Residue, then its C-alpha position, 0 to 999 in steps of 0.5 A: m500500500d502506498d503512503i496515506k499521507i504526503v507531507l511537506s516541511e514547513a520550509e516548503i510552505p509557498t513563499h508566493w501566492y499565484n495570481i491567475a490574472a496574469d495568465l488569463p487568455t482574455p482580460m477580466p471585465p472590470p467592475l463598474g460603478p453606479d454610473g456604469h463606468p469602470i471604477g478605480a482604486d479610490a472607490l475601494s479605499a474606504i473599506f480596504p487597505q491599499a495593499l489589498i486593493e493593489q492585489e485586487m487589481s494586480s496582473q503580476r503572476w507571483i505576489a510575495i507572502p509576508e513573513p509574518v503571515r507565512d509564520i502564522y501559516r506554520l501553525w497548520r501549513p503545509a496541510p497534508l495530502f491524503r490518499a483515500h485508500h479506505l474510500e477506494q476500497a469501500l467503493a471498489t474503484p480502480a480510481r486513485i482518490y486524493y484529498k487535501y485536508e484543510g481542517g487542521s487550521p485552528a478555525g477548522s477550515h481553509k478560511p484562515n489562509t486569507a483571514v490572516a493575510q487580511a488582518y495583517y495588511n489592515q494592521q499594517e495600515g493602522i486599522r483597529r477594527l474589522t467588520t464582516e459577514t458569515g454564513a455557516g460560520q467558517w469565515g466568521s470563525s477565521i477572521a475572529l481568530a486572525g483579529a485576535m492574532f493581530n489585536l484587531t476588534v472584529r464585528v461579525y454579522m452572521v446570517r440569521v438561519s445559521y446564527q440559530q442553527k450553529p450556536f457553537r460557531r458563534s461561541m468560537m467567534e466570541t471565544w476569540g473576542a469577536q462580537v456576533f450579531s444575527s443578520p439582519s440586525v438592528e445595528t444598521a439601517t440596512g438590517r432594520a429595513a430588512l426586518e421591517r420588510d420581513p421580520e421572519t426573514p432567514g437572512s442571506l449573505g448578500l444582506a449580511i455583507s450590506e450590514a458589514v459594509e455599511d458598518a465599516a464605511s461609517r467609521a474611520d478606524s474600520h475596514y471590511a473583510l470578505g471571506s470569498v469572491l474578490n480577487h485578493v481573497v482567491l489569491h490568498q487561497t492558492v496556497i492550497g493548490l500550490e502545496a498540492r502540486a508540490q505534493f503530487n510532484k513528490i510522488g510523481v503523480m498528477p490528477d486527471v480531475v480536480i474538484a472543490c466545492c464552490g460558494g463564493g469561489s475562494n476554495f475552488g479557485g485556491t484549489a484549481f487555479p494552480f492546476l490551470m498552469d498544467k492545463a495551459a501547458g497542454r496537460e489534460v486535467r478537468l477542473v470541477a466546481v461543485e455547488p448545491d442545487s438550491c444555490p446553483t450560481l454557475t449552473k443556472g445563474r447568468y453572467a451579468y453585472d450584479h452587486g455583491d450585496s443586497a443593499c447595492l452598496t458594492p460595485l457591480l461585479p462581472m459574475y454568474s449570479l442568482g440576483h443580489d436579492f437571492i435568499p436561500p431556502g430555509i431547508h438548505a443546510g449545506g452552506l455555499r449560500y452566496h448569490g454570486d461567484s468570484p469574478l475570476v471563477s465566473h470568467l474562466y467558466h464563461l470561457g469554458l476552461i472549468e466545469a461546474v455541477a450542482v448536486p442535491q442536498l441529501a446526496t451530499f450528506q450521504a457522501g459525507v457519511t460514506f467518507a467519514r465511515a471510510e476515512g474517519i474525518l467528519p467533513a463540513p457540509e460544504s466539503n460534502h459537495a466535493i466529496r459527492v462528485a469525487i465519489d461519482e467520478a470514482l464510481r464511473c471509473k468502476e464502471s469503465g475500468e479506468a484508473k483515473t487520479i481524482f483530487f479534491t479539497l476537503s475544505g474543513h471539518g464538520h465538528f461544529d455542524m452536527a445540527s445539520y447531520d442530526r437533521y439528516f439522520a432524522g430525515q428532516l432534510e430534503d432536496y430543493v431545486y431553485p426555480e429558474s423562473d425565480i432566477a429570471a425574475a431576480l436578474a431582469g434588468l441586469r446588464a449582461v457581461s459582453 
């Protein structure tokens, strides 16, 4: 039997992030202001530090990771690459399955890869306070952790349905010193207006973003931190794919298919973008983004200019979107709730360089249980989406007899997501396909990306 773990030394933690903007076959469409014209750096300066704005707009291929950030990465990086021998045996597949495990970070997910970087750059600019949103709680936990490391006050607006379903995620954030509010909240004008419209609303990431941006813009000592979507966030996550490529090189293997779950796109982009270098060099590799049927941004959304938040406080971003007023159904328990997708991921999907697939909720939890019983690690519900597609690929190999190499990122553990698993085992979860008529109505009037 081959080794189960492929590990790197701390000295092999990447020294630079990979910026795919340098290698795009066609340039990215620019973000637009309310007047429909491309925005400049000054439009972002109220809520982001200059270093992150430069990264957001950079076309430089490699961007150095500051040593203080790299030093904190050493607490959990390099993350191990596992060969899923036991899962292969359980599926009786000739495929070779590998997964990158990001659950070893203090917050239990991949999110600290960017949270630490964002906290560092804000501290360097003299910012004392960060505001942010969180859905399932992985991002809120991560920025709370990073804030504690850099002595920053953190305020988190947590989507109401998750605030109610995941109290221990809230406890994690508070343990690291963050203030956590159920969104929509009475703390902001945006939140109060939403509650007036619908006192029982489950909330949405778009709405929570609006609250966090409004809060940050109202104070000179505050900036906003985002856990996915924007270019600089995806950039920071490329440590995942860069380490994985080094680990595959170490054993003389490269994957035939690369899989990651996709909500806002940072996990998928961080995993897949470094492998696009191989694809550009002529090696056949499929890159598959996986999303829920109930939030099918890439597979059913439209490529349009849309706001990143519900109150339209952010610039218009070129992205696949379900409409900025999108609110996921209350029965949805698997995370990945955002209405849009990373402009970089959207651009590459529009060009046909990556694939996307949507999977139903019950099948994702079934896959997570199968994985846990074979490999021992309890996955986060978000990660279950990637596991579902990896298992499906392996079963197709079983039918065809092909011995493909399948790689996915297990983006975090599910230790604080047991309420969702409880509902699954109790038969209280159900599948839900988001109606295309609702998407069409939400996107009516938006400007298509040419």
